[in-house]
Legacy VTK file of the C-alpha trace (Angstrom):
# vtk DataFile Version 3.0
C-alpha trace
ASCII
DATASET POLYDATA
POINTS 740 float
70.513 -12.777 -2.945
69.205 -9.233 -2.532
65.929 -7.883 -1.236
64.295 -5.132 -3.273
61.534 -2.799 -2.138
57.965 -4.021 -2.464
58.785 -7.503 -1.136
60.227 -8.785 -4.432
63.254 -10.985 -3.972
65.896 -11.408 -6.647
67.361 -14.897 -6.826
69.412 -16.794 -9.358
67.190 -19.046 -11.460
69.456 -22.044 -10.822
69.222 -21.571 -7.036
65.455 -21.035 -7.124
64.895 -24.104 -9.263
67.186 -26.213 -7.101
65.524 -25.245 -3.817
62.007 -25.777 -5.160
62.816 -29.119 -6.719
64.446 -30.225 -3.494
61.298 -29.245 -1.573
59.183 -31.207 -4.030
61.487 -34.220 -3.799
61.412 -34.248 -0.011
57.630 -33.894 -0.036
57.321 -36.873 -2.373
59.694 -38.980 -0.317
58.362 -38.110 3.125
54.632 -37.670 2.544
53.714 -39.771 -0.436
55.893 -42.578 -1.759
57.957 -44.288 0.941
56.377 -46.275 3.810
57.345 -45.928 7.449
59.320 -48.897 8.716
57.310 -48.921 11.951
53.771 -49.394 10.651
54.546 -50.091 6.988
52.075 -47.443 5.840
52.200 -44.392 3.631
50.372 -41.259 4.828
47.290 -41.912 2.681
46.850 -45.421 4.108
47.412 -44.200 7.656
44.828 -41.451 7.207
42.331 -43.880 5.697
42.522 -46.170 8.728
42.374 -43.242 11.159
39.306 -41.828 9.408
37.596 -45.239 9.403
38.260 -45.530 13.114
36.733 -42.092 13.659
33.670 -43.329 11.759
33.551 -46.391 14.053
33.941 -48.820 11.165
35.178 -51.634 13.404
35.090 -55.249 12.170
32.006 -55.997 14.283
30.132 -52.900 13.107
28.177 -52.269 9.906
29.553 -51.049 6.603
29.524 -47.455 5.375
29.760 -46.115 1.854
33.308 -45.696 0.599
32.345 -42.203 -0.580
31.812 -41.287 3.088
35.272 -42.530 4.023
36.961 -40.862 1.054
35.164 -37.594 1.794
36.314 -37.552 5.406
39.908 -38.383 4.463
40.047 -35.726 1.764
38.303 -33.052 3.821
40.101 -33.567 7.123
43.487 -35.185 6.518
44.597 -35.708 2.896
44.223 -32.704 0.555
44.553 -34.670 -2.683
42.238 -36.051 -5.365
39.348 -38.267 -4.333
40.177 -40.869 -7.010
43.706 -41.326 -5.704
42.360 -41.810 -2.180
39.718 -44.264 -3.381
42.295 -46.237 -5.378
44.378 -46.606 -2.205
41.285 -47.742 -0.295
40.385 -50.270 -3.006
43.832 -51.834 -2.985
43.706 -52.324 0.793
40.556 -54.414 0.242
41.772 -56.585 -2.671
42.637 -60.082 -1.471
44.679 -60.735 -4.627
46.756 -57.562 -4.126
47.236 -57.431 -0.328
48.294 -60.481 1.648
46.427 -59.373 4.797
43.670 -56.930 3.726
43.190 -53.904 5.967
39.755 -53.088 4.557
36.740 -55.397 4.440
35.004 -54.380 1.237
31.429 -55.032 0.198
30.652 -54.680 -3.505
32.801 -54.733 -6.623
36.410 -54.048 -5.669
37.965 -55.281 -8.931
39.400 -58.682 -9.779
42.561 -60.483 -10.784
41.730 -59.927 -14.465
42.543 -56.247 -13.983
38.971 -54.930 -14.009
38.478 -51.717 -12.033
36.390 -51.413 -8.891
32.918 -49.892 -8.977
32.518 -46.200 -8.184
32.859 -45.232 -4.522
29.154 -44.403 -4.276
28.327 -48.080 -4.862
30.863 -49.801 -2.604
30.986 -50.074 1.170
33.782 -50.787 3.604
34.845 -51.350 7.180
38.104 -52.280 8.870
39.483 -55.797 9.272
41.002 -57.297 12.404
44.449 -56.585 10.964
43.646 -52.874 10.703
42.267 -52.949 14.230
45.560 -54.437 15.418
47.465 -51.619 13.716
45.349 -49.079 15.636
45.437 -50.925 18.953
46.373 -48.499 21.753
46.130 -45.314 19.738
43.918 -43.770 22.493
46.517 -44.566 25.152
49.196 -42.043 24.156
51.021 -44.798 22.266
52.084 -42.491 19.420
52.502 -38.791 18.700
49.851 -36.730 16.969
50.294 -33.652 14.797
48.022 -30.986 13.384
46.250 -31.711 10.124
46.991 -29.661 7.012
44.355 -27.027 7.913
45.159 -26.915 11.623
41.604 -27.823 12.633
42.298 -31.360 13.755
44.989 -33.832 14.716
46.246 -37.007 13.075
48.704 -39.724 14.160
52.294 -39.461 12.989
52.537 -43.254 13.007
50.227 -46.046 14.160
50.968 -48.259 17.194
51.156 -51.185 14.745
50.588 -54.327 16.755
51.117 -56.105 13.437
54.335 -56.243 11.328
52.606 -54.674 8.359
55.657 -53.641 6.325
56.863 -57.187 5.768
53.443 -58.838 5.979
51.759 -56.750 3.289
54.808 -55.306 1.546
54.935 -51.912 -0.125
55.750 -50.320 -3.458
56.443 -46.713 -4.296
58.447 -44.468 -6.608
59.775 -41.231 -5.157
62.281 -38.776 -6.604
65.617 -40.484 -7.086
64.603 -43.520 -5.039
61.985 -46.239 -4.904
60.790 -49.024 -2.660
59.581 -52.522 -3.474
58.881 -54.981 -0.674
56.946 -58.192 -1.394
54.475 -59.588 1.171
55.511 -62.272 3.662
53.821 -64.770 5.953
52.997 -63.359 9.410
53.512 -66.689 11.154
57.062 -66.853 9.784
57.670 -63.195 10.635
56.585 -63.903 14.222
59.023 -66.821 14.425
61.841 -64.557 13.207
60.820 -61.824 15.689
60.735 -64.293 18.569
64.230 -65.481 17.663
65.483 -61.896 17.354
64.125 -61.075 20.820
66.074 -64.007 22.274
69.142 -63.437 20.085
69.554 -59.738 19.183
72.688 -60.481 17.109
71.033 -63.182 15.000
72.470 -63.584 11.499
70.447 -62.970 8.370
70.958 -66.602 7.367
69.369 -67.748 10.623
66.434 -65.366 10.178
65.952 -66.734 6.654
65.526 -70.169 8.248
62.343 -68.761 9.782
61.431 -66.556 6.790
62.419 -68.570 3.686
60.914 -66.077 1.272
57.891 -63.990 0.297
54.336 -65.302 0.594
52.204 -63.826 -2.161
48.405 -63.533 -1.931
48.082 -65.190 -5.344
50.248 -68.163 -4.381
52.596 -69.520 -7.017
55.947 -71.236 -6.554
59.107 -69.418 -5.450
61.965 -70.896 -7.506
64.977 -69.037 -6.186
68.157 -70.468 -4.725
68.544 -70.161 -0.977
71.831 -68.293 -1.352
70.180 -65.698 -3.598
67.351 -65.175 -1.102
69.801 -64.758 1.768
71.896 -62.305 -0.240
68.808 -60.199 -1.053
67.762 -59.980 2.602
71.343 -59.236 3.624
71.740 -56.262 1.292
68.120 -55.142 1.243
68.111 -55.395 -2.550
67.459 -58.267 -4.924
64.685 -60.111 -6.695
62.706 -63.326 -6.426
61.642 -65.572 -9.297
58.033 -66.762 -9.063
56.332 -69.297 -11.314
52.729 -70.263 -11.844
51.498 -73.401 -10.089
50.329 -76.077 -12.513
49.300 -79.691 -12.649
48.738 -82.283 -15.352
45.332 -83.830 -16.037
45.376 -87.189 -17.847
42.783 -87.384 -20.642
43.492 -90.997 -21.550
44.983 -92.558 -24.694
48.257 -90.760 -24.104
46.666 -87.323 -24.148
46.850 -84.741 -21.386
46.235 -81.112 -20.585
48.010 -78.736 -18.214
45.898 -76.757 -15.738
47.326 -73.578 -14.193
45.731 -72.904 -10.797
47.873 -70.005 -9.533
49.670 -67.227 -11.390
52.541 -64.974 -10.237
51.904 -61.927 -8.055
50.589 -58.764 -9.742
50.056 -60.513 -13.087
46.643 -59.758 -14.590
45.044 -63.008 -15.723
43.176 -61.576 -18.706
46.293 -59.817 -19.959
48.318 -63.029 -19.526
45.808 -65.011 -21.611
45.813 -62.316 -24.299
49.607 -62.337 -24.408
49.740 -66.119 -24.790
47.108 -66.005 -27.540
49.115 -63.303 -29.336
52.299 -65.380 -29.164
50.407 -68.402 -30.495
49.117 -66.318 -33.399
52.686 -65.170 -34.144
53.898 -68.780 -33.959
56.183 -68.056 -31.021
54.675 -70.877 -28.924
54.713 -73.860 -31.287
54.392 -76.388 -28.447
51.036 -74.973 -27.328
47.925 -76.009 -29.206
45.230 -74.039 -27.373
44.499 -72.107 -24.177
41.156 -71.789 -22.397
40.201 -69.711 -19.384
37.806 -71.796 -17.288
38.226 -69.670 -14.173
35.349 -68.979 -11.806
36.235 -67.879 -8.267
39.447 -69.884 -8.538
41.938 -69.617 -11.368
41.841 -72.401 -13.954
43.754 -71.908 -17.203
43.706 -74.994 -19.431
46.672 -75.482 -21.788
46.520 -78.067 -24.554
49.807 -79.239 -26.125
50.291 -79.193 -29.872
51.310 -82.834 -29.858
51.257 -85.696 -27.425
55.013 -86.009 -28.013
55.517 -82.728 -26.145
56.126 -83.353 -22.438
54.361 -81.171 -19.830
57.710 -79.946 -18.494
58.822 -78.894 -21.970
55.494 -77.145 -22.624
55.608 -75.198 -19.368
59.277 -74.348 -19.839
58.439 -72.677 -23.155
55.714 -70.656 -21.392
58.000 -69.731 -18.501
60.568 -68.407 -20.991
58.184 -66.407 -23.139
55.308 -65.264 -20.899
54.528 -63.933 -17.432
53.888 -67.470 -16.213
57.269 -66.730 -14.646
58.017 -63.258 -13.334
60.519 -61.557 -11.089
59.427 -59.647 -8.007
61.994 -57.096 -6.918
63.119 -56.404 -3.361
64.261 -52.906 -2.386
63.756 -52.270 1.319
64.122 -48.503 1.041
61.946 -47.083 3.836
61.677 -44.192 6.283
63.273 -45.079 9.603
62.127 -43.884 13.027
63.878 -40.538 12.408
62.097 -40.115 9.041
65.343 -40.676 7.156
65.017 -42.760 3.960
67.499 -45.624 3.740
67.802 -49.212 2.566
67.528 -51.662 5.459
68.418 -55.313 5.832
65.915 -57.881 7.016
67.270 -57.780 10.571
67.131 -53.978 10.665
63.495 -53.984 9.534
62.530 -56.555 12.170
64.496 -54.718 14.862
62.917 -51.381 13.891
59.449 -52.870 14.424
60.490 -54.314 17.789
61.958 -50.968 18.842
58.712 -49.250 17.888
56.628 -51.761 19.829
58.985 -51.347 22.762
58.441 -47.591 22.705
54.672 -48.087 22.379
54.748 -50.444 25.374
56.534 -47.866 27.543
54.181 -45.066 26.480
51.065 -47.156 27.071
52.449 -48.255 30.450
53.064 -44.649 31.485
49.587 -43.733 30.258
48.064 -46.528 32.320
50.063 -45.466 35.380
48.702 -41.971 34.977
45.124 -43.296 34.813
45.742 -45.473 37.878
47.091 -42.495 39.794
44.015 -40.456 38.870
41.693 -43.248 39.950
43.547 -43.812 43.233
43.322 -40.107 43.937
39.542 -40.212 43.437
39.143 -43.392 45.502
41.006 -41.853 48.410
38.605 -38.952 48.229
35.701 -41.405 48.282
37.134 -42.956 51.438
36.881 -39.549 53.091
33.211 -39.348 52.078
32.513 -42.818 53.384
34.186 -42.172 56.715
32.567 -38.726 57.115
29.388 -39.077 55.091
27.091 -37.075 57.384
29.586 -34.262 57.814
30.204 -34.087 54.042
26.465 -33.842 53.394
26.125 -31.130 56.008
28.953 -29.094 54.514
27.420 -29.361 51.027
23.988 -28.290 52.343
25.063 -25.519 54.698
28.303 -23.969 53.440
28.424 -21.312 50.741
31.731 -22.619 49.429
31.777 -26.350 50.232
34.788 -26.900 47.950
37.091 -24.722 50.056
35.737 -26.092 53.319
36.276 -29.723 52.334
39.756 -29.008 50.997
40.726 -27.399 54.268
38.906 -29.871 56.513
40.377 -33.084 55.013
43.307 -31.723 52.977
41.784 -32.807 49.681
42.954 -31.696 46.229
40.848 -30.213 43.456
40.351 -33.528 41.629
39.117 -35.245 44.785
36.747 -32.416 45.687
35.360 -32.303 42.120
34.759 -36.070 42.189
32.892 -35.805 45.516
30.764 -32.850 44.426
29.933 -34.521 41.069
28.726 -37.736 42.693
25.081 -38.633 42.211
23.053 -39.412 45.327
22.409 -42.987 44.189
26.143 -43.541 44.111
26.282 -43.146 47.895
24.991 -46.661 48.306
28.079 -47.946 46.474
30.462 -46.350 48.933
31.277 -49.493 50.796
34.561 -49.456 52.571
35.482 -53.013 51.595
34.806 -52.442 47.890
36.787 -49.213 47.876
39.716 -50.746 49.702
39.742 -53.780 47.345
39.829 -51.526 44.295
42.615 -49.448 45.839
44.627 -52.563 46.626
44.102 -53.892 43.111
45.164 -50.656 41.502
48.177 -50.301 43.759
49.236 -53.863 42.866
48.868 -53.095 39.144
50.755 -49.856 39.691
53.617 -51.710 41.313
53.710 -54.240 38.493
53.751 -51.557 35.806
56.492 -49.596 37.540
58.523 -52.773 37.751
57.909 -53.317 34.048
59.275 -49.847 33.274
62.381 -50.475 35.345
63.177 -53.918 33.883
63.928 -54.134 30.153
64.065 -57.931 30.262
60.457 -58.010 31.485
59.446 -55.646 28.693
61.075 -57.845 26.084
59.312 -60.866 27.572
56.057 -58.940 27.308
56.812 -58.211 23.631
57.521 -61.903 23.075
54.094 -62.638 24.505
52.508 -60.130 22.117
54.311 -61.763 19.186
53.122 -65.220 20.294
49.546 -63.946 20.554
49.879 -62.379 17.120
51.000 -65.700 15.662
48.085 -67.433 17.333
45.634 -64.950 15.803
47.079 -64.775 12.276
49.382 -67.797 12.180
49.548 -70.893 9.976
46.690 -72.616 11.790
44.249 -69.952 10.594
42.762 -69.708 7.094
44.305 -66.316 6.412
47.660 -67.303 7.873
48.495 -70.513 5.989
51.367 -70.165 3.520
50.143 -69.716 -0.031
53.384 -69.510 -2.003
55.263 -72.794 -2.180
58.993 -72.627 -1.478
60.488 -74.628 -4.317
64.000 -75.408 -5.419
65.742 -73.642 -8.257
64.411 -75.453 -11.341
66.597 -77.873 -13.205
67.227 -76.625 -16.732
64.767 -78.184 -19.153
66.229 -78.389 -22.637
63.735 -77.198 -25.181
65.125 -77.928 -28.660
65.219 -74.881 -30.871
63.323 -76.889 -33.452
60.550 -77.430 -30.931
60.192 -73.682 -30.454
59.536 -73.193 -34.176
56.487 -74.447 -35.994
57.652 -76.948 -38.623
56.560 -75.840 -42.085
57.753 -76.712 -45.567
59.306 -73.766 -47.424
61.487 -73.145 -50.453
64.496 -70.886 -49.948
65.154 -68.662 -52.949
68.322 -66.576 -53.276
69.192 -64.385 -56.270
72.522 -63.639 -57.886
72.748 -60.378 -55.947
72.001 -62.085 -52.638
68.301 -61.267 -52.095
66.766 -64.102 -50.110
63.207 -65.156 -49.238
61.325 -68.236 -48.041
58.241 -69.281 -50.042
55.722 -71.611 -48.429
55.649 -75.160 -49.782
58.003 -77.229 -51.931
56.033 -77.066 -55.149
57.800 -73.940 -56.404
58.599 -73.738 -60.106
61.862 -71.783 -60.609
60.487 -70.519 -63.914
57.682 -68.689 -62.120
60.002 -66.809 -59.782
60.431 -63.080 -60.275
63.401 -60.986 -59.275
64.461 -57.356 -59.267
65.411 -55.793 -62.578
68.953 -56.811 -63.493
68.895 -59.743 -61.073
68.166 -63.446 -61.554
67.838 -66.645 -59.572
70.822 -68.571 -58.268
69.811 -70.872 -55.391
66.470 -72.668 -54.940
66.507 -75.004 -51.930
63.681 -77.054 -50.367
63.770 -76.669 -46.580
61.703 -76.510 -43.411
61.318 -73.638 -40.974
63.167 -75.644 -38.322
66.291 -75.906 -40.504
69.440 -73.809 -40.416
70.846 -72.224 -43.548
74.615 -72.312 -44.110
76.127 -69.496 -46.179
79.701 -69.898 -47.465
81.302 -66.633 -48.579
84.383 -65.669 -50.583
86.164 -64.608 -47.384
86.259 -68.258 -46.289
83.681 -67.749 -43.543
80.505 -69.700 -42.905
77.432 -67.789 -41.713
74.341 -69.378 -40.168
70.732 -68.217 -40.093
67.508 -69.984 -39.113
65.146 -70.556 -42.028
62.324 -69.232 -39.818
64.179 -65.896 -39.682
64.063 -65.430 -43.460
61.552 -62.968 -44.927
58.362 -64.329 -46.460
57.772 -65.079 -50.122
55.993 -61.821 -50.900
58.140 -59.298 -52.699
61.787 -59.832 -53.526
62.965 -60.618 -49.996
65.871 -58.952 -48.201
69.633 -58.805 -48.786
71.186 -61.836 -47.129
74.343 -59.948 -46.232
72.348 -57.605 -43.948
71.570 -60.565 -41.704
75.302 -60.925 -40.951
78.352 -58.756 -40.529
79.383 -59.416 -44.141
81.343 -56.722 -45.982
80.189 -55.378 -49.343
83.187 -56.800 -51.203
82.298 -60.333 -50.092
80.137 -62.542 -52.297
78.207 -65.734 -51.620
79.888 -68.917 -52.832
77.428 -71.565 -51.683
74.094 -71.832 -49.915
72.839 -75.063 -48.366
70.528 -76.434 -45.693
72.492 -77.704 -42.714
72.483 -81.472 -42.227
73.967 -82.482 -38.862
76.695 -85.102 -39.245
77.274 -84.405 -42.943
80.604 -83.355 -44.418
81.646 -80.716 -46.946
84.579 -80.040 -49.244
85.716 -76.407 -49.322
88.213 -75.041 -51.818
89.905 -71.734 -52.636
90.612 -70.097 -55.991
94.299 -71.127 -55.866
93.293 -74.788 -55.858
93.670 -75.697 -52.187
91.026 -77.298 -49.970
90.003 -79.929 -47.425
87.069 -81.812 -45.941
85.220 -80.291 -42.975
82.324 -81.523 -40.848
79.122 -79.466 -41.167
78.824 -79.456 -37.394
82.125 -77.551 -37.268
81.015 -74.737 -39.578
77.793 -73.697 -37.796
78.287 -70.106 -36.623
76.776 -68.739 -33.406
77.300 -65.036 -34.085
76.661 -62.533 -36.850
80.384 -62.366 -37.634
80.354 -65.943 -38.884
83.006 -68.621 -38.442
86.332 -68.655 -40.289
86.914 -72.088 -41.845
88.964 -71.675 -45.041
91.948 -69.361 -44.608
92.453 -67.019 -47.567
94.524 -63.881 -48.118
95.505 -61.470 -50.821
93.850 -62.159 -54.180
92.943 -65.688 -53.114
89.331 -66.227 -52.104
86.986 -69.103 -51.400
85.650 -70.501 -54.665
83.713 -73.730 -54.110
81.840 -75.825 -51.584
80.292 -79.263 -52.185
78.788 -82.035 -50.049
80.800 -85.229 -49.544
78.969 -88.047 -51.352
80.779 -91.127 -52.644
84.450 -92.013 -52.855
85.835 -89.806 -55.666
86.688 -86.139 -55.853
86.501 -84.061 -59.059
88.072 -80.613 -59.429
87.575 -78.299 -62.403
89.627 -75.243 -63.417
88.277 -72.201 -65.145
90.102 -73.246 -68.334
88.013 -76.444 -68.289
90.713 -78.822 -67.104
89.306 -81.742 -65.091
91.081 -83.902 -62.519
89.628 -86.856 -60.591
91.280 -88.597 -57.647
90.179 -90.626 -54.579
88.425 -88.599 -51.887
90.570 -90.356 -49.293
93.516 -88.178 -50.391
91.824 -85.123 -48.857
92.440 -84.462 -45.153
89.589 -83.595 -42.773
90.188 -80.353 -40.897
88.174 -77.796 -38.943
90.106 -74.781 -40.233
93.082 -74.011 -42.444
94.259 -73.605 -46.066
94.056 -77.281 -46.869
96.163 -79.235 -49.390
96.771 -78.645 -53.085
93.951 -80.071 -55.186
95.020 -79.119 -58.734
98.000 -77.360 -60.324
97.423 -74.262 -62.460
99.362 -72.094 -64.906
97.626 -68.742 -65.156
94.438 -70.506 -64.131
92.254 -70.861 -61.028
89.752 -73.276 -59.516
86.171 -73.089 -60.804
84.203 -75.918 -59.156
84.477 -79.153 -57.177
82.263 -82.219 -56.829
82.220 -85.613 -55.160
80.673 -88.809 -56.536
80.738 -92.596 -56.404
82.749 -94.080 -59.265
80.356 -96.981 -59.844
77.488 -94.464 -60.262
79.402 -92.047 -62.446
79.748 -88.259 -62.516
76.559 -86.364 -63.314
76.654 -82.867 -64.783
73.880 -80.488 -65.764
73.380 -77.945 -68.491
70.091 -76.104 -68.035
67.443 -78.822 -67.695
69.622 -81.507 -69.276
71.659 -83.983 -67.234
74.561 -86.089 -68.465
76.226 -88.899 -66.502
79.780 -89.923 -67.358
80.521 -93.575 -66.497
83.686 -94.920 -64.941
84.979 -96.129 -68.304
84.448 -92.643 -69.796
86.409 -91.019 -66.950
89.482 -93.295 -66.912
91.661 -90.749 -68.699
90.911 -88.028 -66.111
91.692 -90.131 -63.027
95.049 -89.168 -61.566
96.867 -88.033 -58.482
96.031 -85.078 -56.269
97.774 -81.811 -57.309
98.112 -82.769 -61.006
96.996 -80.356 -63.728
94.326 -82.633 -65.223
93.068 -82.784 -68.825
90.507 -80.966 -70.906
86.974 -82.032 -70.088
85.448 -84.916 -72.092
83.107 -84.348 -75.004
79.562 -83.524 -73.888
80.684 -81.714 -70.769
78.859 -78.405 -70.003
80.376 -75.398 -71.725
80.449 -73.416 -68.484
83.176 -74.525 -66.064
80.614 -75.895 -63.578
79.407 -79.362 -62.663
75.840 -78.174 -62.159
LINES 1 741
740 0 1 2 3 4 5 6 7 8 9 10 11 12 13 14 15 16 17 18 19 20 21 22 23 24 25 26 27 28 29 30 31 32 33 34 35 36 37 38 39 40 41 42 43 44 45 46 47 48 49 50 51 52 53 54 55 56 57 58 59 60 61 62 63 64 65 66 67 68 69 70 71 72 73 74 75 76 77 78 79 80 81 82 83 84 85 86 87 88 89 90 91 92 93 94 95 96 97 98 99 100 101 102 103 104 105 106 107 108 109 110 111 112 113 114 115 116 117 118 119 120 121 122 123 124 125 126 127 128 129 130 131 132 133 134 135 136 137 138 139 140 141 142 143 144 145 146 147 148 149 150 151 152 153 154 155 156 157 158 159 160 161 162 163 164 165 166 167 168 169 170 171 172 173 174 175 176 177 178 179 180 181 182 183 184 185 186 187 188 189 190 191 192 193 194 195 196 197 198 199 200 201 202 203 204 205 206 207 208 209 210 211 212 213 214 215 216 217 218 219 220 221 222 223 224 225 226 227 228 229 230 231 232 233 234 235 236 237 238 239 240 241 242 243 244 245 246 247 248 249 250 251 252 253 254 255 256 257 258 259 260 261 262 263 264 265 266 267 268 269 270 271 272 273 274 275 276 277 278 279 280 281 282 283 284 285 286 287 288 289 290 291 292 293 294 295 296 297 298 299 300 301 302 303 304 305 306 307 308 309 310 311 312 313 314 315 316 317 318 319 320 321 322 323 324 325 326 327 328 329 330 331 332 333 334 335 336 337 338 339 340 341 342 343 344 345 346 347 348 349 350 351 352 353 354 355 356 357 358 359 360 361 362 363 364 365 366 367 368 369 370 371 372 373 374 375 376 377 378 379 380 381 382 383 384 385 386 387 388 389 390 391 392 393 394 395 396 397 398 399 400 401 402 403 404 405 406 407 408 409 410 411 412 413 414 415 416 417 418 419 420 421 422 423 424 425 426 427 428 429 430 431 432 433 434 435 436 437 438 439 440 441 442 443 444 445 446 447 448 449 450 451 452 453 454 455 456 457 458 459 460 461 462 463 464 465 466 467 468 469 470 471 472 473 474 475 476 477 478 479 480 481 482 483 484 485 486 487 488 489 490 491 492 493 494 495 496 497 498 499 500 501 502 503 504 505 506 507 508 509 510 511 512 513 514 515 516 517 518 519 520 521 522 523 524 525 526 527 528 529 530 531 532 533 534 535 536 537 538 539 540 541 542 543 544 545 546 547 548 549 550 551 552 553 554 555 556 557 558 559 560 561 562 563 564 565 566 567 568 569 570 571 572 573 574 575 576 577 578 579 580 581 582 583 584 585 586 587 588 589 590 591 592 593 594 595 596 597 598 599 600 601 602 603 604 605 606 607 608 609 610 611 612 613 614 615 616 617 618 619 620 621 622 623 624 625 626 627 628 629 630 631 632 633 634 635 636 637 638 639 640 641 642 643 644 645 646 647 648 649 650 651 652 653 654 655 656 657 658 659 660 661 662 663 664 665 666 667 668 669 670 671 672 673 674 675 676 677 678 679 680 681 682 683 684 685 686 687 688 689 690 691 692 693 694 695 696 697 698 699 700 701 702 703 704 705 706 707 708 709 710 711 712 713 714 715 716 717 718 719 720 721 722 723 724 725 726 727 728 729 730 731 732 733 734 735 736 737 738 739
């Protein structure tokens, strides 16, 4: 870096950018985004409370316009936009956003639906008792002050904080490269943990969690997190908590019911939640839910009607918990500024101990301040004793001497403070100068002085005093008060509720249509005439299957793999559909052999082009991934050629040269994967199709719209043993080497 004439400094762009960005980052971290562990406040909140105190907006005083407060904060302490300051003020007054509001608002301060507050010129505010507790002792040298941004005033660096605000109200903020997220907790439980920590400084996190089992949100709800997870989060300072809406069932008689949601998770906007549920219902993503109504007034009341009385309340709510913000996660990241203004992630014990250390320091500073005031008062009282004992002489000196101050100082060895107090006395105060009263006040002050000095010398007494403050805090804001009762229920981790996949999909009749080139679609209804179907140029129909949206579609390919797709995932009937192979990881050189609707418990026969095959259960071929499931092993030029359902007791196999062989189905083994056994012998031939049937019902074939059934007597000549070559098909058999 070099300095050039004229005050221009040359600096590498990289270095200049780095230093400026670092300054910006530190400013964001220190003065905007992260709260102080001692009072749990960011600068804007601290300045708001200080300004409201300057305006004498105590809880027992009248309200003042929020515009007045915002103006003072912006003009004296916080040189930022008025809207940002007002937004911070509004949040401190919202009972659904802050567990223990610091501002008592009058007017429209927004609601849980997400509506904004009225303009600051319409709303009024004053402090709450909680805010007053945070400021308690600020006039007694409890904390340091610093100059404001313009140097014309002074503001507190931190508040005395006779209230564990960081944990009680929580905090959120995003800085540069770091963030904080602390949910609110119950003050009564915090006080219990603090009392235990005072008695046992080395208390474990697990023991502290016994007193503080989890967050306590202003909107209630149910905490459904395992105890071990909660303990781990408080131990590391990072984690998350799962919160669910609170609900109950209302019996409507005749087997009907409705679910009523009375509390929703923290920071979830009710109106947005209802809109989201309605959108999912419209998109058929919540098939168990029939209707939702918002009957909320001052309290939340969301009415949920099930689609069917066969749906249980637990199953209905489980579907909502999975798909909506009826269940949400609240993160924990206790990244705060410590007493040295260093940002770091703290554990639960460190946060509690930091507050105790701060209160301990405040206690010592307030004690020293009080000792100083006592010393000043004792000094004045001793001067008054001189006046009382020498009243006539004092009056004479004041009346006759040109410089009574110097005379009195010399005559009775008084100091400046004593002389000033005597000279500033009003005549009517002389009647109060009774020796007994003065001596009693001196004795009282000296006794208090002795007690306070003993308090400063004895740490154990100071910690006992802090324990008393904590007990008084619990009495004021504890569980026996309306504001202090726990709102969020501590529940157990929920047992898994099995919601059948079919139940998550609206049941609807459709017809699955797949073309020769593999373009698939699902047309509503079963009354689809194949003649009316249209396909792309050069393509034609191949499979037309009646199904329901809750069914699974099995696709058997020439590579011997089965692929599975839900019918509800198929494209609609408009247009020509989509290529089926794009729904799986199916290569371009692989073709579709068979397409069928999955029937649990059914069985299939699969066969390869070299005439080998076996029986397999349909339950074994359902694939869970896009890559499918290998069932029939093939290699080289051999590929899967046929797939047929098992129906009856006979098996028929047909070669491409129209040779037919029939043998008992019992000769085929049942396997889950493999090459299978030899079905038919070939000489320069390959397998074309397979079928199963009951001999007493005969073998039915189809040519176009015509069906022909061959009886048992007509098939006698083609019945043989497995692996034989077979004979030419009987007269009347379809010309194409296919059974259907």
